[in-house]
N, C-alpha and C positions, 0 to 999 in steps of 0.2 A: 348945280343941277344934279339930282340923283340919277342913278343909272337907269331905272325903269323909265323915268320921264325922258331922258336923253334917247333911250332906245325907241320910245314911241315916236319922237320927232324924226329920228332917222328912218324908221320904217314907213311912216306916213308921208315922207317926202319933204319935210321942212328943210330950210337952208339957213345959213347964218345971216342971210339978208332978210329973213322973215317971210319967205314965200309961203303961201297957204298950202297945207297938205292936200294931196289928191283926194277926191271924193271916195268914200268907202264903197267898195264894189259888191253890189248885191248880185249873186250869181244863182240863177234859177236851177236848182238841183234836179237833174233829169227832167228839166222843164219845170212847169208848175205842178210838181208831183203830188201836192196835197189836193189838187183840184181835178186832175185827169191822170190816166194811166202813165206811169213813168216812162221816159225815153220814147214816147210816141209822138206822132204829128200833132194830135190834139193837145198834148202837154206842152210842147214847144210853142204852139200858137197861143195857148192860154197865157203862157209866161210873157209873151210879147204884148198881149192885150192888157196885162196887168202892169205894164210899164218896164219890164225887165229889158235890159240892153246887154245882158250877158247870160249865157246858158251853159250848163254842164251836161255832157252826155257820155255814155259808155260805149266803147266799140270792141268788137271781137270778130273772129273769122267764123264763117259757116263752113260746111264740109267742102264746098267748092270754092273756098277762099274768097268769098265776097264779104265785104265789111257790113255787119249788121249792128244795129243799135240796141243793145240789151245788156243788163247789168250782170245777172247771175250766170254761172257756168252751166247750170242745168235749167231746164224748162219747168220742172215739176211744180215748183212752189207758186209760180205766178201765171201759169197758162193752162190751157186745156190739153197740152202735149206733155211728153216726158223725154228724158234723156238729155245728153249734153248738147248745147247749141252747136258745138263743133262737129257733131255727128249728123246734122241735118243740112240739106241744101238751102240756099237763100230762098228759092222758090217755095220750098216746103215751109220755111220759117215765116214767110209773108202770109201764109194761110193760118198761122197760129193766133188764137184769141187771147189777148192779155187784158181786154176790157172787163170781162166777167169777173176776174180776180179783183180788179179795182172796185167794181160795184159791190162785191161781197165784203170788202175790207173798208170801204168808205161809204157807209149807208146814207150819210148826210150830203153826199155830193149833189151838185146842182142839177145834174142830169145823168142818165145811165150811159155807160160806155161799152156795153157788151158788143162784141164783134170788132173792137179796135185791134188792129194787127201790129205785129212787129215790123219795124221799118228798116230799110237798108240806109246806109249813110248818105248816099246820093240824094235820096228822097228828102232827108232832113235838111241837107245843105241847100237844096233847091228851094225849100220852104223858108229857111231862115236867113240865108245870105242875101244881101249884105246888111241885114237889119240888126244883127247882134254880133258880139264877140263870143267865140266858141271855146269852151274849156273841154277838151276831148281827152277822156281817160282811157288809156290803153289797158285792156283786160287780157289775161292769158299770157302765154309765153311763146307765141308764134313768131319766129324770127323774121318772117316776111311782112308781118303786119305793119311795122313802122314805115317801111318803104311804100307799101300800098296806101297807107294812110296819107303820107306826104304827097303821093300822086293825086289822090282825091282832093286834097287841099289845093294843090296847084291847078287842078282842072277847074275848080270853082274860084280861083284867084283870091284865096283867102289867107295868104301868109300874114297879112297885117291884121287879121281878125281871129287869130287862133293862139291858144296856149295849150301845150301838151302836158298831161299829168299822168301819173301812175303811182301805185304803191310798190311797184317793182323797179329796181334800178336798171336792169338790163335793157328794156325797150327804150328807156329815156337816154341811155348812153348811145344806143343805136340812132335815135332821132337826133341827138346832138351832133353825131358824125355826119349825118345826112343833111342837116340844116342847122348850121352853127348859130344862126341868128334867131331861130324860133324860140319864143319864150317857153320855159319848162318849169313846172312845179312838181317837186318830189313830195309825195304824200307820205306823211309819217304815220305808221300804224300806232295804235295804242300799245302800251308796254306788253300786255298779255299776248296780243296777236304777234307782236314783233318777236317775242321769245319763242313762239311756236313756228315761226316762218323758217322753212327749209332754206330759203335764200340767204338768211342772215344769222341763223342759229350759231354757227361757229364763232362769229365775232361778238355775239350778244349774250352768250351763255353766262349766267351768273351775275349779269349786270343789273343795276337798279333802274327804275323808271327814268330817273334823271340822266343816267348814263346812256340809256337807249336814245333819248332825245338828243343828247350831245352827239352821239355817233351819227345819227341821221342828219343833223344839221351840218356837221363837219363833212360828211360824205357829199351832201348837196353842194356845199361851197367848193370842195375840191374838184367836183365835176363841172363847175362853171354854171350851175343852174341859177335862176334868179329868185325862186320862191321855194318855201316849204309849206306844206299843208298840215296843220295840226288839229286834232279833235278839239272842239271848243272846251270841253271839260278839262282837258289836259294842258290848256294854254295858260301859262303863268308868266309873271313879269320876268322871271329868270329865263324862260324860253324865248321871249321877245328880245331880251337884251343880248342873249347869245347869238340869235339869228342876225340881229343888227350888227353885232361885232364882226360877223363873218360876211357882211354885205348882202344879207338875204332878207326878203320880205316874208311876212307870215300871212298865210291865208287859212281861214278856219274851215273845218268840216264837222259833220255830226252835230249840227245845231238843232237841239231838241225843242227849244222854246225861246220866247222873247228875251228871257234873262241871259241865255247863252249868247244871243246876238249882241245884247248890250255889253256883256263882258268882253267880247272880242273887240268891239268898237273902242271901248275905254282903254283897253290894253295896247291899242295901236296896230291891230291887224289891218291889212290893206283891203280885205274883203272876206266873204264867206259864201259857201253854198247853202241855200235854204230851199225848203220845199214850198214855201208860201212867199213868193217874191213881192207880191203886192203889199202885204202887211210889213214885210221887212223894209221896203222902201220908205214907208211911212215912219217907222221907228228911226231909221237913219236920218231922215229929215228932222224929226223931233230932237235928235241928239246933235244936230248941226254938223253931222259928219258927211 
């Protein structure tokens, strides 16, 4: 058996007794973000209606250290407000319109979403729990955020329905100390972003893209994480094999189109975040994954 094929079987959960691999996990990226404003209640509701049983969302602190669900550090690109999210209170953020940005960038959407507001984490969890598994990505570098996030997870009794993710190592290490049994996925930057990252530049200076991936995978394994997330276009048989060798699963991100999704399935990734979960579920069924 060749190394890539062996890696695929290891990653997808096959055993020497011939057990079937686990189903490929279609994770609705910021909800059904191709159909409704990302990271909002309509987006998560749409994902569930389309059949998604796993959703991904981004969390960060407001000025008054409430957990809000928003991807960008600043409001300017996607809302009618400006400035950093961290400089606005949660009450102020809940009045910010993200729906008009979606309407302008998605003219073929089924309906308009102008007036859709930024949500706080408790609102999202009240809507989605216990219907889905939550992949919660920690944004920013607030040292208190992992603890506050864990408190919110426990308040909603969701430890068995949560995976914590981040492109930053520090909050994941904090979460590992706080909750050793909580699943963690360390997201791998693409090589260009990794080499610009202040967090990792000293270790990655002058390294090749392959070396960058190796460093990330080895770091995740040494930290005791269970998964690494790799951009679909960067996921190669070598990446899958190295992750499997270190006892890690591969989860894809940055899925641009159906070909990217098929590529991840065929290489043996355990799942991927996608903006269009309904179609993704159809493709996965077609592939028998």
